[in-house]
Structure formats: structure tokens, C-alpha cells
C-alpha positions in Angstrom: 82.8 132.7 143.4 85.3 130.4 141.8 86.7 128.0 144.8 90.0 127.9 143.2 90.9 131.5 142.5 88.4 133.3 145.0 87.4 135.8 142.2 83.8 136.8 142.5 81.6 138.0 139.5 78.6 140.1 139.6 76.7 138.3 136.9 75.9 134.6 135.7 79.2 133.4 134.3 77.7 129.8 133.6 75.7 131.2 130.8 78.4 133.4 129.5 81.3 132.9 126.9 84.7 133.0 128.4 86.4 136.2 127.6 90.0 135.1 128.2 92.5 134.4 125.4 92.7 130.8 124.2 96.1 129.1 125.1 95.3 125.4 125.1 93.7 122.9 123.1 91.6 120.1 124.9 91.6 116.9 122.7 89.0 114.4 123.3 89.4 110.7 122.6 87.0 110.8 119.8 89.1 113.4 118.1 87.0 116.4 118.9 89.2 119.6 119.9 88.3 122.5 121.9 90.5 125.9 122.5 90.4 127.1 126.0 92.0 129.7 128.3 94.6 128.9 131.1 91.8 128.6 133.9 89.7 126.1 131.7 92.8 124.1 130.9 93.5 123.7 134.7 90.0 122.7 135.2 90.1 120.2 132.3 93.2 118.6 133.7 91.6 117.8 136.9 88.1 116.8 135.5 88.6 114.9 132.0 89.3 111.2 132.3 89.7 110.5 128.3 91.6 113.1 126.3 94.5 115.4 126.7 95.2 119.0 127.4 97.8 120.4 125.3 99.6 123.8 125.2 99.0 125.9 122.2 96.2 126.2 119.6 95.8 123.6 117.0 97.7 124.1 113.8 
């Protein structure tokens, strides 16, 4: 169960790729970029200390 949204999945999501559409870009201090969904963007905002979460996808 996800403690934030209270959803429950009947399979191991930790080893599965996210199937939600990418909506944000996480940019690390070292320049690496990762595209993530809304849910992962919310989590990234609370967990990362160096870097930024930007709306939209990289150009």
C-alpha cells in the first residue's frame, strides 16, 4: 500500500517500471535528468535535497 494515496497493488511494484505517463523532469545537481509521472514528482519533491523537479519534459 502506498501511504500517501492509500492505493493497494496485488503485485511487487518496487521491481516494476512505472506505467503512468511522464509529466515532470527531475534534474540532479550533476546535470542528470529523469522523466517521471505526477506521483513520482510529488515524492521527489519531498525526498531530494540537491536538484529540482520541473513541470514538463526536457526539450
